[in-house]
A tleap script that builds the chain and sets N, CA, C and O, in Angstrom:
source leaprc.protein.ff14SB
mol = sequence {
  NMET PHE ALA LYS GLY ILE ASP PHE VAL ILE
  LEU GLY HIE PHE HIE ALA GLU ARG LEU LEU
  ARG PHE SER ARG GLU PRO GLU GLY LYS ALA
  LEU ALA VAL LEU PRO SER TRP ARG ASP GLU
  TRP ARG TYR LEU TYR LEU THR ALA GLU GLY
  GLU LEU GLY PHE ARG ALA PHE GLN ARG ASP
  ALA LEU LEU ILE CPRO
}
set mol.1.N position { -2.327 8.501 -15.464 }
set mol.1.CA position { -1.854 9.187 -14.274 }
set mol.1.C position { -0.344 9.061 -14.102 }
set mol.1.O position { 0.344 10.044 -13.830 }
set mol.2.N position { 0.159 7.846 -14.263 }
set mol.2.CA position { 1.580 7.623 -14.026 }
set mol.2.C position { 2.444 8.397 -15.022 }
set mol.2.O position { 3.554 8.810 -14.685 }
set mol.3.N position { 1.953 8.594 -16.228 }
set mol.3.CA position { 2.703 9.344 -17.233 }
set mol.3.C position { 2.865 10.803 -16.838 }
set mol.3.O position { 3.767 11.480 -17.331 }
set mol.4.N position { 1.998 11.299 -15.949 }
set mol.4.CA position { 2.059 12.691 -15.509 }
set mol.4.C position { 2.931 12.873 -14.276 }
set mol.4.O position { 2.945 13.955 -13.688 }
set mol.5.N position { 3.668 11.826 -13.867 }
set mol.5.CA position { 4.591 11.952 -12.751 }
set mol.5.C position { 4.079 11.433 -11.422 }
set mol.5.O position { 4.764 11.570 -10.408 }
set mol.6.N position { 2.908 10.849 -11.398 }
set mol.6.CA position { 2.370 10.289 -10.154 }
set mol.6.C position { 3.010 8.926 -9.918 }
set mol.6.O position { 3.085 8.107 -10.834 }
set mol.7.N position { 3.474 8.678 -8.686 }
set mol.7.CA position { 4.127 7.412 -8.362 }
set mol.7.C position { 3.188 6.399 -7.724 }
set mol.7.O position { 3.308 5.199 -7.974 }
set mol.8.N position { 2.248 6.874 -6.895 }
set mol.8.CA position { 1.362 5.970 -6.171 }
set mol.8.C position { -0.078 6.448 -6.281 }
set mol.8.O position { -0.360 7.644 -6.204 }
set mol.9.N position { -0.980 5.497 -6.462 }
set mol.9.CA position { -2.413 5.770 -6.407 }
set mol.9.C position { -2.961 4.862 -5.316 }
set mol.9.O position { -2.728 3.653 -5.335 }
set mol.10.N position { -3.691 5.443 -4.362 }
set mol.10.CA position { -4.250 4.682 -3.245 }
set mol.10.C position { -5.764 4.842 -3.271 }
set mol.10.O position { -6.281 5.959 -3.267 }
set mol.11.N position { -6.468 3.713 -3.297 }
set mol.11.CA position { -7.927 3.704 -3.326 }
set mol.11.C position { -8.466 3.046 -2.063 }
set mol.11.O position { -7.840 2.138 -1.516 }
set mol.12.N position { -9.611 3.499 -1.606 }
set mol.12.CA position { -10.252 2.910 -0.437 }
set mol.12.C position { -11.702 2.581 -0.710 }
set mol.12.O position { -12.186 2.744 -1.830 }
set mol.13.N position { -12.388 2.120 0.309 }
set mol.13.CA position { -13.818 1.800 0.290 }
set mol.13.C position { -14.169 0.538 -0.483 }
set mol.13.O position { -15.350 0.212 -0.601 }
set mol.14.N position { -13.194 -0.177 -1.009 }
set mol.14.CA position { -13.474 -1.448 -1.679 }
set mol.14.C position { -13.251 -2.615 -0.721 }
set mol.14.O position { -13.854 -3.678 -0.873 }
set mol.15.N position { -12.383 -2.410 0.263 }
set mol.15.CA position { -12.055 -3.415 1.281 }
set mol.15.C position { -11.566 -4.716 0.649 }
set mol.15.O position { -11.833 -5.799 1.170 }
set mol.16.N position { -10.863 -4.615 -0.454 }
set mol.16.CA position { -10.294 -5.776 -1.138 }
set mol.16.C position { -8.820 -5.481 -1.374 }
set mol.16.O position { -8.469 -4.802 -2.338 }
set mol.17.N position { -7.966 -5.982 -0.508 }
set mol.17.CA position { -6.535 -5.681 -0.544 }
set mol.17.C position { -5.922 -6.064 -1.889 }
set mol.17.O position { -5.987 -7.217 -2.314 }
set mol.18.N position { -5.327 -5.072 -2.545 }
set mol.18.CA position { -4.667 -5.297 -3.832 }
set mol.18.C position { -3.459 -4.383 -3.928 }
set mol.18.O position { -3.485 -3.247 -3.454 }
set mol.19.N position { -2.400 -4.887 -4.547 }
set mol.19.CA position { -1.228 -4.075 -4.834 }
set mol.19.C position { -0.791 -4.410 -6.253 }
set mol.19.O position { -0.312 -5.512 -6.522 }
set mol.20.N position { -0.957 -3.460 -7.150 }
set mol.20.CA position { -0.596 -3.649 -8.549 }
set mol.20.C position { 0.598 -2.763 -8.862 }
set mol.20.O position { 0.557 -1.552 -8.645 }
set mol.21.N position { 1.650 -3.366 -9.369 }
set mol.21.CA position { 2.862 -2.610 -9.714 }
set mol.21.C position { 2.935 -2.450 -11.229 }
set mol.21.O position { 2.646 -3.378 -11.986 }
set mol.22.N position { 3.325 -1.258 -11.649 }
set mol.22.CA position { 3.407 -0.947 -13.066 }
set mol.22.C position { 4.840 -0.630 -13.475 }
set mol.22.O position { 5.073 0.080 -14.453 }
set mol.23.N position { 5.791 -1.159 -12.723 }
set mol.23.CA position { 7.209 -0.939 -12.994 }
set mol.23.C position { 7.978 -2.124 -12.435 }
set mol.23.O position { 7.539 -2.753 -11.473 }
set mol.24.N position { 9.100 -2.427 -13.020 }
set mol.24.CA position { 9.943 -3.509 -12.496 }
set mol.24.C position { 10.774 -3.046 -11.303 }
set mol.24.O position { 11.297 -3.870 -10.553 }
set mol.25.N position { 10.897 -1.751 -11.127 }
set mol.25.CA position { 11.636 -1.198 -9.995 }
set mol.25.C position { 10.806 -1.356 -8.726 }
set mol.25.O position { 9.599 -1.119 -8.767 }
set mol.26.N position { 11.406 -1.751 -7.589 }
set mol.26.CA position { 10.636 -1.925 -6.355 }
set mol.26.C position { 9.958 -0.645 -5.880 }
set mol.26.O position { 8.902 -0.702 -5.250 }
set mol.27.N position { 10.555 0.511 -6.176 }
set mol.27.CA position { 9.952 1.775 -5.743 }
set mol.27.C position { 9.222 2.463 -6.895 }
set mol.27.O position { 9.002 3.673 -6.860 }
set mol.28.N position { 8.850 1.694 -7.908 }
set mol.28.CA position { 8.197 2.258 -9.088 }
set mol.28.C position { 6.717 2.515 -8.904 }
set mol.28.O position { 6.204 2.513 -7.785 }
set mol.29.N position { 6.051 2.731 -9.995 }
set mol.29.CA position { 4.626 3.079 -10.026 }
set mol.29.C position { 3.775 1.945 -9.458 }
set mol.29.O position { 4.000 0.775 -9.769 }
set mol.30.N position { 2.786 2.304 -8.615 }
set mol.30.CA position { 1.941 1.274 -8.001 }
set mol.30.C position { 0.555 1.818 -7.701 }
set mol.30.O position { 0.375 3.004 -7.423 }
set mol.31.N position { -0.419 0.919 -7.764 }
set mol.31.CA position { -1.789 1.216 -7.376 }
set mol.31.C position { -2.127 0.289 -6.212 }
set mol.31.O position { -1.967 -0.927 -6.316 }
set mol.32.N position { -2.593 0.861 -5.109 }
set mol.32.CA position { -2.938 0.070 -3.926 }
set mol.32.C position { -4.411 0.270 -3.597 }
set mol.32.O position { -4.916 1.392 -3.602 }
set mol.33.N position { -5.088 -0.833 -3.311 }
set mol.33.CA position { -6.463 -0.793 -2.825 }
set mol.33.C position { -6.403 -1.200 -1.361 }
set mol.33.O position { -5.925 -2.284 -1.028 }
set mol.34.N position { -6.889 -0.326 -0.493 }
set mol.34.CA position { -6.768 -0.553 0.946 }
set mol.34.C position { -7.592 -1.744 1.415 }
set mol.34.O position { -8.701 -1.973 0.934 }
set mol.35.N position { -7.034 -2.506 2.367 }
set mol.35.CA position { -7.767 -3.638 2.930 }
set mol.35.C position { -8.813 -3.167 3.935 }
set mol.35.O position { -8.945 -1.971 4.196 }
set mol.36.N position { -9.544 -4.108 4.486 }
set mol.36.CA position { -10.566 -3.792 5.485 }
set mol.36.C position { -9.933 -3.689 6.866 }
set mol.36.O position { -9.554 -4.699 7.459 }
set mol.37.N position { -9.820 -2.481 7.371 }
set mol.37.CA position { -9.272 -2.278 8.711 }
set mol.37.C position { -10.210 -2.856 9.759 }
set mol.37.O position { -9.771 -3.545 10.680 }
set mol.38.N position { -11.467 -2.583 9.624 }
set mol.38.CA position { -12.458 -3.005 10.620 }
set mol.38.C position { -12.522 -4.528 10.749 }
set mol.38.O position { -12.585 -5.049 11.862 }
set mol.39.N position { -12.507 -5.238 9.634 }
set mol.39.CA position { -12.668 -6.690 9.664 }
set mol.39.C position { -11.364 -7.452 9.854 }
set mol.39.O position { -11.344 -8.492 10.512 }
set mol.40.N position { -10.276 -6.945 9.285 }
set mol.40.CA position { -9.025 -7.708 9.252 }
set mol.40.C position { -7.854 -7.040 9.969 }
set mol.40.O position { -6.809 -7.668 10.134 }
set mol.41.N position { -7.996 -5.801 10.394 }
set mol.41.CA position { -6.928 -5.048 11.062 }
set mol.41.C position { -5.658 -4.995 10.212 }
set mol.41.O position { -4.549 -5.127 10.729 }
set mol.42.N position { -5.833 -4.801 8.898 }
set mol.42.CA position { -4.683 -4.704 8.003 }
set mol.42.C position { -4.578 -3.281 7.473 }
set mol.42.O position { -5.573 -2.563 7.371 }
set mol.43.N position { -3.353 -2.889 7.139 }
set mol.43.CA position { -3.115 -1.527 6.667 }
set mol.43.C position { -2.003 -1.511 5.632 }
set mol.43.O position { -1.220 -2.455 5.524 }
set mol.44.N position { -1.947 -0.437 4.882 }
set mol.44.CA position { -0.905 -0.203 3.890 }
set mol.44.C position { 0.196 0.608 4.544 }
set mol.44.O position { -0.085 1.572 5.256 }
set mol.45.N position { 1.456 0.229 4.311 }
set mol.45.CA position { 2.564 1.071 4.757 }
set mol.45.C position { 3.338 1.539 3.531 }
set mol.45.O position { 3.425 0.831 2.528 }
set mol.46.N position { 3.891 2.725 3.623 }
set mol.46.CA position { 4.675 3.331 2.557 }
set mol.46.C position { 5.812 4.092 3.215 }
set mol.46.O position { 5.574 5.005 4.006 }
set mol.47.N position { 7.048 3.723 2.894 }
set mol.47.CA position { 8.199 4.383 3.508 }
set mol.47.C position { 8.685 5.538 2.634 }
set mol.47.O position { 8.284 5.664 1.476 }
set mol.48.N position { 9.540 6.369 3.192 }
set mol.48.CA position { 10.119 7.495 2.451 }
set mol.48.C position { 10.969 7.003 1.282 }
set mol.48.O position { 11.163 7.727 0.306 }
set mol.49.N position { 11.477 5.769 1.380 }
set mol.49.CA position { 12.294 5.192 0.314 }
set mol.49.C position { 11.448 4.582 -0.798 }
set mol.49.O position { 11.990 4.133 -1.808 }
set mol.50.N position { 10.129 4.560 -0.626 }
set mol.50.CA position { 9.246 4.038 -1.656 }
set mol.50.C position { 8.826 2.592 -1.471 }
set mol.50.O position { 8.125 2.043 -2.321 }
set mol.51.N position { 9.240 1.961 -0.377 }
set mol.51.CA position { 8.796 0.591 -0.111 }
set mol.51.C position { 7.345 0.631 0.342 }
set mol.51.O position { 6.952 1.510 1.109 }
set mol.52.N position { 6.559 -0.310 -0.128 }
set mol.52.CA position { 5.176 -0.355 0.303 }
set mol.52.C position { 4.691 -1.791 0.349 }
set mol.52.O position { 5.240 -2.678 -0.304 }
set mol.53.N position { 3.650 -1.994 1.139 }
set mol.53.CA position { 3.061 -3.319 1.277 }
set mol.53.C position { 1.953 -3.270 2.307 }
set mol.53.O position { 1.575 -2.200 2.785 }
set mol.54.N position { 1.441 -4.431 2.640 }
set mol.54.CA position { 0.372 -4.538 3.619 }
set mol.54.C position { 0.866 -5.307 4.829 }
set mol.54.O position { 1.709 -6.197 4.717 }
set mol.55.N position { 0.327 -4.951 5.990 }
set mol.55.CA position { 0.672 -5.642 7.232 }
set mol.55.C position { -0.573 -5.791 8.077 }
set mol.55.O position { -1.537 -5.037 7.942 }
set mol.56.N position { -0.533 -6.780 8.952 }
set mol.56.CA position { -1.594 -6.957 9.939 }
set mol.56.C position { -1.173 -6.220 11.206 }
set mol.56.O position { -0.035 -6.362 11.653 }
set mol.57.N position { -2.069 -5.443 11.784 }
set mol.57.CA position { -1.777 -4.688 12.996 }
set mol.57.C position { -1.532 -5.637 14.159 }
set mol.57.O position { -2.278 -6.594 14.367 }
set mol.58.N position { -0.462 -5.354 14.920 }
set mol.58.CA position { -0.148 -6.074 16.151 }
set mol.58.C position { 0.246 -5.027 17.170 }
set mol.58.O position { 1.093 -4.178 16.891 }
set mol.59.N position { -0.344 -5.074 18.325 }
set mol.59.CA position { -0.124 -4.036 19.346 }
set mol.59.C position { 1.343 -3.792 19.681 }
set mol.59.O position { 1.735 -2.641 19.876 }
set mol.60.N position { 2.154 -4.822 19.753 }
set mol.60.CA position { 3.544 -4.679 20.185 }
set mol.60.C position { 4.542 -4.551 19.036 }
set mol.60.O position { 5.750 -4.547 19.273 }
set mol.61.N position { 4.068 -4.449 17.810 }
set mol.61.CA position { 4.964 -4.386 16.654 }
set mol.61.C position { 5.043 -2.960 16.112 }
set mol.61.O position { 4.132 -2.155 16.305 }
set mol.62.N position { 6.146 -2.668 15.434 }
set mol.62.CA position { 6.284 -1.378 14.759 }
set mol.62.C position { 5.284 -1.306 13.613 }
set mol.62.O position { 4.987 -2.321 12.984 }
set mol.63.N position { 4.766 -0.121 13.340 }
set mol.63.CA position { 3.808 0.031 12.245 }
set mol.63.C position { 4.474 -0.112 10.885 }
set mol.63.O position { 3.851 -0.580 9.932 }
set mol.64.N position { 5.748 0.291 10.790 }
set mol.64.CA position { 6.506 0.162 9.546 }
set mol.64.C position { 7.655 -0.800 9.808 }
set mol.64.O position { 8.400 -0.619 10.772 }
set mol.65.N position { 7.813 -1.827 8.961 }
set mol.65.CA position { 8.869 -2.840 9.201 }
set mol.65.C position { 10.258 -2.260 9.076 }
set mol.65.O position { 11.244 -2.977 9.247 }
savepdb mol mol.pdb
quit
């Protein structure tokens, strides 16, 4: 997939938070497996600049750091 120009692959329904990077560049190729929102209130964020990671939801915090 990445050889065809895809930068990010996002998978769900596994509820096992994972972030695998396939490039040394911080905004390079990555595969993310979404965490369990229902059980852990965690989510994946992805910025326009290519930064990505996981965060725990907090009512008074910004969704993107």
